[in-house]
C-alpha positions, 0 to 999 in steps of 0.5 A, a space after each residue: 500500500 502507498 502511504 499518504 500522510 495528512 498534517 493538520 495539527 493546528 486546525 481546530 475550528 472554522 473553515 480550515 477545520 472543515 477543509 481538513 474534515 472534507 479531505 479526511 472524509 474523502 481519504 477514508 473512503 479511498 483507504 477502504 479499497 486497500 490501496 492506500 494507508 492514510 495517517 493523519 496528524 491532528 490536534 485531537 482525533 475527535 475533531 475529525 474522526 473517520 474510519 480507515 485512518 490512523 491518527 497521531 494526536 498532537 495537542 501541544 503544538 498550539 502552545 506557541 510558534 516555537 513549538 509549531 516550528 519545532 514540530 514542522 522541522 524536527 518532529 515531523 522529520 522524525 515521524 516521516 522517517 518512522 513511516 517510510 516509505 511515504 508516497 505523499 505528505 500533504 500539509 493542510 496548514 500553509 507550512 512546508 515541513 521538512 520530511 522524507 516523502 516521494 511527493 509533498 504538497 501544501 494547502 495554502 489556507 491563509 491569504 495574510 501575506 497580502 494583508 496591508 496591516 495598519 499600525 492601529 492593528 497592534 493596539 487591538 490585536 498585535 497577533 494580526 500584523 505579526 501573523 501577516 509578516 510571519 506568514 510571508 516567511 514560513 510560506 517561503 521556507 522549504 516551499 520548493 520541496 512541493 510537487 503542488 501548492 493548493 489555493 482556493 482562488 486564482 488571485 492567490 495562485 498569481 500572487 503567491 507565484 510571484 511572492 514565492 518565485 514558484 511557477 503558476 503551473 505548480 499551483 492547483 486552484 481548488 475552490 471550496 465545493 458549494 453545498 446545498 444547505 440543509 439548515 432550516 432558517 429561523 424566521 426573522 422579523 424585520 423592521 425596515 430595510 436590512 443590511 447584514 454583515 456576517 463576520 468575527 470580531 477581528 480588526 482586519 474585518 473592517 467593521 469600522 468602515 461599515 459603521 461609519 457608512 451606516 452613521 452617514 446614511 442615517 444622517 442622510 435619510 433619517 432614523 428607523 429607515 434601515 438596520 445594519 445587523 452585525 454578528 458581534 456583540 461589542 464585548 468580545 475583545 478590544 476591537 469589538 469594545 472600541 467599535 461599540 464605544 464609537 457606534 453603539 449609540 447609532 440607532 440603525 446599527 444592531 450589535 446582534 452577536 454570534 448566531 447559530 446556523 439556523 438563526 444565521 440562515 434566517 438572517 441571510 434569507 431575510 436580509 435585503 442586502 449583504 455587505 462584506 467590507 473585510 480587508 482580507 479573506 482566502 474565500 469569504 464564506 458568508 458571500 457564498 452562503 448568502 447566495 445559496 438562499 438569497 438573490 438580493 444585492 451584495 456590496 463588497 470590498 473592491 478586492 480580488 477575493 470578493 470578485 472571485 467569490 461573488 461569481 454567479 451573483 446577479 446584483 453586485 457592487 464594489 466599494 473602494 476599500 476603507 472609503 465609508 462615503 463610497 460605501 454609504 452611496 452604494 448602500 443608499 442606492 440599494 435602499 432606493 432600489 437603484 441598481 444601475 451600478 450593480 452588475 452580474 458577475 459571470 463565472 469564469 473558467 479556471 485555468 489548469 491545473 484546477 480541481 473542483 472536487 476532492 476526487 479531482 484534487 487527489 487524482 492530481 496529487 497522487 
């Protein structure tokens, strides 16, 4: 049997864990045929437990970057020597480890090397700008050892190819598979025109531009005409507390907090317009989720990730990054039903190499 090793020791939640789970679910079925031995290095087995897979739990790795680096370049090298011969070593979290394997591949899960951080980010969460700086370094380390690098969007293939001096032909673009949701949305009562922004309370998510735009729009058209629903409460961290101190008294802004899936999809379905001002994303999942259940207008940051993810959208407008006045104007036009500046975003055919399913991806890797 050929041995496949999948490393995802830092993946514990959110979209990155979901991708690891999907990969292991596919490999679990592949291993059932008896041709491949699959070994998974994970934080905790209970996070992604599938049959026909051998697990090595490594919960201590998340204790700091020194532990992570020691793991990637020392511990994993030792493990690879114990498991030889290894046919494919797939790292699911950006770093290319030092291992002994016939082929290596890395799944690039973060776009932070392209984040244009601000000095104020150090005030709210210094890990964000430091992570943006550090990811540039660890993406480059040992990167030439890979047979392939896997990214979710074409702009990441182009950007990382230039940054890492790796030809685009070594990048596989593998968009997340769009799934028809089986969530039953909770009915949502609305009070006026509703804009929705779904995101976590992180400083790169750019809530402040939307809050400024909402304040300007309220001054322009009056109170009780619209609501901007945010999925943060205002007490999650320094950034959220600052946002609430600045705009918590604006009648048109609703600091709702996190939602379960049923409530979230209820808001997706009820919203009149999705707004997504995030300054950096690998994909931008709320854009895809909104499009699953609502064909309403979307107002997005004029950034590469948003143009990619919005493909298939019927009424989409893009605003200048960090420009609250421009965003306010787009919001006002959506409110008035004036969609002259909104456009349909056609779906583009991906360039090779590409993979639109796990079966296609592992056919290339193997």
